[in-house]
N, C-alpha and C positions, 0 to 999 in steps of 0.2 A: 504495499501498499504505499503511495506517495505520502510527503513530508504536507503538501497542502491538504490530503484529505485528514491526514493525524490532527490537524489544526484547526478544520472545517468548523466546527460545533462551536468556537469559541468566536471565529468569524461572524459565524450567525446569532449570537446571543448578543454581540457589539451592532449589528444590525439591525435587532430589535429594538435595541436601546435608543438609537440612532432614530428610529422611524418613531419611537414614542416621543422623544425631544421634540423631534421637528414638529408633530402634529399637537404637543403641547404649546408650542412655541405659537403657533397661527389660530389653535383655536380658545386658548384660555386665555384670551387679552380681555374682552366684554367681561365675561365670570369673573376674572381677579378683579377688574375694576369696579363693578358692583358689591364685591364680597368685601373686599380689603383695600380698595381706594387707589391700589396699584396695578396699573395695568402688566406689569413684568412680575407682579408677585409670584403668582405659578412656576415662571419661567427661572426665575433665581433661585428658589428653594429645587427645584428639581435638579440644576445644574451642579448646586452645590450636594447634592446628594449624588450625583454620578460620580464627582469627585470623590465622595467619600467611598461609595460603592467601588470602585475602580482600586482604591488603595486597600480597600478588604480582600477583593479577588488577589491583589498580588501577593499579600501577605499571607491568606491562607492557599495559595498556589504554594507557597515556601514551606508553609509548617511542616514538622515531622507528622505524620499522620497517628503514630506510636502517642504521641502527645495529646492531640486531641481526644484519640481513645480512654487514656488515663483519667482527662478530666471531663466525659462524657457525661457522665451524673451526675456532677456537681452543675455541670451547666444547664442539663435538665430539671432540677431542682430550683435552679435561681429562678428558671423561666416559671416556674409554679406557683413559686414566691411572688413574682410579679403580676401574673394571674389574680392572685390572691389579693395584691394591693391594689390592683386598677379596681375593685369592687368594693374599697373601703373609701368613702367618703372624705375629701382631703388630697387624696391621693389621685385623684384623675378628674376631669368633670364633664358631668353628663351633656351628651350632644344629640339632641331629639330622643331623649330618654334612654339612649345607652352610654355605656360606661365601658369605653376600648382603649382611651388613651390614658399612657400613666405619663403624668406631668412632673417632669425633674427639674424644673427652673428653666434651664438654660433649652432643652429640649423636650419633645413629648415623643412616645412611641408606644404602637399596638404589641401588648406583651404576646396575644396569639400569633404574631408573625415570629417572633421568638420561638415562640412553642414547635411551630413547624420546623425549623431547622434544627434545635435541639431535638425535638421528637425523630428527625432523620440520622441524628449522629449517634441519639442513645439507643434506638432501636437497632440500627446496625453493629452497635456492641454487644448489645442482649443476645440478638438473633446469630451471632456471629461465636457464639461459645451453645454448644451441644447440651451442656446441662442445663442451659437458662431457654433454649428455645422450646417454648412449650406456651399454652393457651392463659394459662394461668397467669403467667408473668404479663404476656399480652393487655388481659383485662385488667391486672392490677394497675398497671402504669397507663392504662387508657382514659378507663372511667373517671378518674380524677380532673384531667384537663379538660376533656370531655365535657363534663356537665360544668367547670368554671367558664368556659368559654360561652356555654348556652347563657348561663345566668347575667352574662355582660348586657344585653343579647347579642347572640351572635351564631345562629344555627348552621350557617351555610360556612362559617370557617370549620365548628365541631364538625361537621361532617366530612369534610376537606382533611381533617387532622386523622379521623378515622379511616379513611380511603387511604391515605399513605400509608399509614399503621399497619392495618390489616394485609395490604400490597405488598408492604416487605416483610410482613411473616412467609404471606404465601410463598414471594419469590427467596426466602433460606431455606425453604423445602417443610413449610405447616402443610398439614393435612388438608384438605379439602372439605371434608365434610362438614367439621369444627367451622371452619371458617364459614360455609354456608350457612350456619347455624345463627351465629354472631351475626352476621349480614342481615338475616330476617329478623333477628330481634333489636338490632339498631333502626330497622326501616319501619316496625312497628312502632318503637318508641320513638322515630323525628315525627311521624305522622300523628303520634297524640301529643307532640310540641306543636306541631302545627294547628290543629284542630282546637287547642285549649290557651291558644294563644290570638287574641284580637288582630293585631298586626300583619301575625303571620296568617292567619286565616282570610284577611285580606287582601294580602298579597297571590293568596292562591284562588281564589275568586275572582280577584283581577285578569288570570291568568285562563281562567275557564270562561268567564265570560266579561271580555272587555268592555263590551257594547254597554252591558248594565252596570258598570263601576264606575265609582266615582273618583276611584285613585288610580285613573287606566293611561293618567295624561303620560306620564313618562314611559312608560312599554307603549305607546302610540304612536310618541313622536319619534321613539329611536325605531319601530318599521317604517313608519314615512322617512327618515334619513336614509336608511337602507333602498326601499325601493326607490327613492327619486334618484339614488346615485346610477341606476341601469348596469349595464355590464362595462363602462370604461368609465363612469364617475363624470361628474360636474367638472372636474379639474381641481388642480392643487390650489388649497384655499379659498373654493369658492362656494364652501357650505353654506348655504341660508341658515339651517335651522340654529348653528352654533350660537348665533346671534341673539335670539330670542325665547327660542321654544323648547331645545333641549337643555334638562336640567345636569348639573353632576356631569360636564363635556369634560373635563380632564381626567375621571376618574370611571366610573361606570361608563358614561357614554362614548368612553375616548375612540371603539372598534366602529363604532355609529359613525361618528365623523370620519374616518376613514373610509369606509363603506359608500358615504353620500360622496367623497371627493374621488375617490380612486374607484370606485365601483366595487362589480363582484369580482373583476379582475385581484384587485387590490387587497380585496378581504381575501380572496383563495389561496393569492400568493402567501399573505402572513399565516394562515391557518396551515398552508404546503410547510412554511418554515418549522413553526411547532410538529409538525409530525413527524418531519425529517431528524429533527433534535430525537424525539423521544425513540425511534425507531434505533438510529445510532447509536444512541448513550446506551440502550438497554444492550444494544450487541457488545457493545465495547464490557460490560458491567460483568457480563455472560463470560468474557475472557481473561478477567483479571483472578488470578489465585488465591489474594488472599481476601477472607469472605468480607471480613469488615470492610473493606475499602470498596468491592464489587457492590455491598448494600448501601453505601455512601452514595455511589453511583445511581443504582438503582432508585434508592428513596428520592433523590432529588429528581429525577427522570419523573418518576409517579408525581412528585410536587408540583413540577412544571406542567405536565401533561392534565392533570385533574382541575389545576388553578384554572389552566386556559378553556377547558372545555365547559367547566362552571361559568365561565363568564361568556363565553359564547353563544351556549345555550342560553342564557339568560337575554343576551342581546336579541338572539335568533327568537324570543318570545318561544322558546321549548319548555322553559323551567321560568318560576317567579325570577324575578330581580333580587340580585343578592346581596352586594354591593362588595364583591370578592372582586379584587384587580385582575385585569388580564396582565401576563408576568412579563416585567421588562418594560413594558408599555407603557402602563396606564402611570400616572403621577403618585407620587408617595415613596416617600424615605424607609420607613421599616420594611414595607416590601422588597422595595430592590434592594439594599442594602443586605437583608439577610439572605435573599436569594443570590446574588453575587460572592457570599462568603461558602453557600454551599457549591456554588460553581466552582469556586477557587479550590474546594478540597474537591470535586470532582475530577479537575483539571489536573491537581496534586497527586490523586490516585492513579489516572491515565498515565501522568511524565511516568511515574516510577514504574508502571509495569509495561510500558511502550514497547521496550524489546520484546518482551514476550507476548504481547499483544501482539506485535505486526510480524511476529516468526512465523513459520510453518507450526502454527496452532493444531490444525489437526492428528500430528503423529504426538503431539505431545498430550493434547486432549486423551487419545486414547490409552497412552502409557499410565495417566493418571486415574483413568477409568477401572485399568486391573493392577493399581498400586496395592499395595495394604496397607500404606499409610493413610489415618483417619483423615488427616486435614485436607489430604488430597482427596478422598472418596466424598467429601464434605462438598468442597468447590466441584465435583463433578456433578453432584445432584442438584447445585444451585445453578448451575450453568445451563446443565440439559431444561431446567425449568423455565430460563430464562430465555432461552432461543425457541422452546416453546410456547 
């Protein structure tokens, strides 16, 4: 495999970040002026977070993965403490009835985004140990943060964390039937949480009957933006919706603006980039012999894939609007920085095992499958599942 292919996924990450910054720069001016009194407010802040995220990527692409593994539990429990603090008045300010931002004075961040990162790292460590790779440990370390995020309330992010964790358990070699049972149980629980919460139920009713719902304005404007773009779009910076009609332009609705200006062709290009990243990274993760490193890459891939899927499905009006950002594109520092830390660790793992990955793997894999060494047999099982 050529060197360009080795680094192509990093190039695509930077392409997505550039697309996001470009469309935030042309779409958020009116929104920023109305909300902050400064047309360039969102643009400056996003530029700052991009710089921080690039530094974070560089640092974690160089750090020893053994050190990350050593402190994974500490990092995970720190994120749980932050999730608890954000629910305590005085540590966070309620926004639209929700407590999701932890205020540290100089800046604020979302503990739920930190939990996504710490969950990937911690579960990669946990499931790379054969003695701890079981359903009991999965539930013990998943149920607590799940309900803490639900209490914010932020059910969509709680479901996302659940999907990432359960996928990592499966890819590490977890049995399918217990996973199916857990998924069914959490689906029933999520349904109960929806029908017992007025605002969640209202979102579901908006999805089912948009014409009869009073809260369907946002979703209707998104659909109008996408449909008015046609196949080729109205042209760069020519969106009409972004000036008055479409709320939350730089976060929830950024893909709708891209669809309006770049059309179906631009939207499908972005979706294709995500699809390529997911397939490529899952394939590479199956070739890494160290299961901790392999699961770091697989967990990061699931994070990107599920988060992009939820955002795209919400924009396409397939599921209720959720507020889950589009990875690397939507405005927001918490999401971008934590994702870039995960990408740094992913690149770190690929770089560490690059000679193994891009050598004649078929012969090595055959030797691993017939080896009596326990770690190699474990890797063979995970690799087979990832490839399947």
